[in-house]
C-alpha positions as CSV (number, residue, x, y, z in Angstrom):
1,X,23.6,-9.0,-23.3
2,X,21.4,-10.8,-20.8
3,X,21.6,-14.5,-20.4
4,X,19.0,-16.6,-18.5
5,X,19.2,-20.0,-17.1
6,X,19.0,-22.5,-19.9
7,X,19.2,-26.3,-20.4
8,X,22.7,-27.7,-20.5
9,X,24.1,-29.8,-23.3
10,X,22.3,-32.9,-22.0
11,X,19.0,-31.2,-21.3
12,X,19.7,-30.5,-17.7
13,X,19.1,-27.1,-16.2
14,X,22.1,-24.9,-15.4
15,X,23.8,-21.7,-16.4
16,X,24.5,-21.2,-20.1
17,X,28.3,-21.0,-20.7
18,X,28.1,-17.4,-21.8
19,X,26.4,-16.4,-18.5
20,X,29.8,-16.8,-16.7
21,X,31.4,-14.0,-18.6
22,X,28.4,-11.5,-18.7
23,X,26.1,-10.3,-15.9
24,X,23.1,-12.6,-15.4
25,X,19.5,-11.2,-15.0
26,X,19.4,-12.0,-11.3
27,X,22.5,-9.9,-10.6
28,X,21.2,-7.0,-12.7
29,X,17.9,-7.0,-10.9
30,X,19.6,-6.5,-7.5
31,X,21.8,-3.8,-8.9
32,X,18.8,-1.8,-10.1
33,X,16.6,-2.4,-7.1
34,X,15.3,0.5,-5.1
35,X,16.3,0.9,-1.5
36,X,13.4,-0.6,0.4
37,X,13.2,2.3,2.9
38,X,12.5,4.6,0.0
39,X,9.2,2.8,-0.6
40,X,7.7,3.7,2.7
41,X,9.8,6.3,4.6
42,X,8.9,9.9,4.1
43,X,11.5,12.6,3.6
44,X,11.3,15.6,5.9
45,X,10.2,17.9,3.0
46,X,7.7,15.5,1.5
47,X,3.9,16.1,1.7
48,X,2.0,12.9,2.5
49,X,-1.4,13.8,0.9
50,X,-2.3,16.2,-1.9
51,X,-5.7,16.7,-3.4
52,X,-6.9,17.5,-6.9
53,X,-10.4,18.3,-8.0
54,X,-11.7,16.1,-10.8
55,X,-13.4,18.5,-13.2
56,X,-15.1,15.8,-15.4
57,X,-17.6,14.9,-12.6
58,X,-19.5,16.9,-10.0
59,X,-18.3,16.7,-6.3
60,X,-15.4,14.5,-7.3
61,X,-11.7,14.6,-6.5
62,X,-8.6,12.6,-6.2
63,X,-6.3,12.4,-3.2
64,X,-2.8,11.4,-3.9
65,X,-1.2,9.6,-1.0
66,X,2.5,9.0,-1.1
67,X,4.3,5.9,-0.1
68,X,1.2,3.7,0.6
69,X,0.1,0.5,-1.1
70,X,-2.9,-1.7,-1.7
71,X,-3.4,-2.4,2.0
72,X,-4.2,1.2,2.7
73,X,-6.0,1.8,-0.6
74,X,-8.4,-1.1,-0.1
75,X,-9.1,-0.1,3.6
76,X,-9.8,3.5,2.7
77,X,-12.0,2.6,-0.3
78,X,-14.0,0.2,1.7
79,X,-14.5,2.6,4.5
80,X,-15.6,5.4,2.1
81,X,-18.2,3.0,0.5
82,X,-19.8,2.5,3.9
83,X,-21.0,6.2,3.9
84,X,-24.4,7.0,2.4
85,X,-23.1,10.4,1.1
86,X,-20.3,8.8,-1.0
87,X,-21.5,7.9,-4.5
88,X,-18.1,6.5,-5.8
89,X,-14.8,5.5,-4.3
90,X,-11.9,3.7,-5.9
91,X,-8.2,3.6,-5.7
92,X,-5.3,3.0,-8.1
93,X,-1.6,2.4,-7.9
94,X,-0.1,3.6,-11.3
95,X,2.9,1.3,-11.3
96,X,4.5,-1.1,-8.8
97,X,7.6,1.1,-8.7
98,X,5.6,4.3,-8.3
99,X,4.8,4.5,-4.6
100,X,1.7,6.7,-4.9
101,X,-1.9,5.8,-4.1
102,X,-4.6,7.6,-6.0
103,X,-8.0,7.6,-4.2
104,X,-10.9,9.0,-6.2
105,X,-14.0,10.0,-4.3
106,X,-17.3,11.3,-5.5
107,X,-20.0,12.5,-3.0
108,X,-23.7,12.6,-3.7
109,X,-24.2,16.4,-3.2
110,X,-22.5,19.6,-1.9
111,X,-23.2,18.8,1.8
112,X,-20.1,16.7,1.9
113,X,-17.0,17.2,-0.1
114,X,-14.8,14.4,-1.3
115,X,-11.9,15.6,1.0
116,X,-14.3,15.7,4.0
117,X,-15.4,12.2,3.3
118,X,-11.8,11.0,2.9
119,X,-10.8,12.7,6.2
120,X,-13.8,11.1,8.0
121,X,-12.8,7.7,6.6
122,X,-9.2,8.1,7.9
123,X,-10.4,9.2,11.3
124,X,-12.8,6.3,11.5
125,X,-10.1,3.8,10.5
126,X,-7.8,5.3,13.1
127,X,-10.4,4.9,15.8
128,X,-11.1,1.3,14.7
129,X,-7.4,0.3,14.7
130,X,-6.9,2.1,18.1
131,X,-9.7,0.0,19.5
132,X,-8.2,-3.2,18.0
133,X,-4.8,-2.4,19.5
134,X,-6.4,-1.8,22.9
135,X,-8.3,-5.1,22.8
136,X,-5.2,-6.9,21.7
137,X,-3.1,-5.5,24.5
138,X,-5.8,-6.2,27.0
139,X,-5.9,-9.9,26.0
140,X,-2.1,-10.1,25.9
141,X,-1.8,-8.7,29.4
142,X,-4.5,-11.1,30.6
143,X,-2.7,-14.1,29.1
144,X,0.7,-13.0,30.4
145,X,-0.7,-12.7,34.0
146,X,-2.0,-16.3,33.7
147,X,1.2,-17.8,32.2
148,X,4.9,-17.1,32.5
149,X,5.3,-18.0,28.7
150,X,2.9,-15.7,26.6
151,X,3.3,-18.0,23.6
152,X,2.4,-21.3,25.3
153,X,-0.9,-23.0,24.5
């Protein structure tokens, strides 16, 4: 039986007397928790991205990306929607404990496939983040040359 925190005999918060003899909810949550590295670290034999054609719509498919979250999903979706040849782009995470990201893409015609559009979006995002990293490092180096303490005002 699970026992939650409840009001004491005088209306004050505290543990119920039966919680001392049986496991509390907080203790059970930590016992059942996944190892955090399993949510983002790929195994050697795991494939990062798989692709399935979506038969109910023309020029449509779903990429399943393992061990990614809303951060990547929203970035990829937004990048895909910037392209004129992409008609539809959305992402879904089936469950918070299921570490897969489903990205559905539909292109306007046969000149660009959904997987080609997805690959282009990932390459463009990579280029954008590389540029951002270069600019950050350039500013950091400039600041460090001017000051011995890089975090001073």
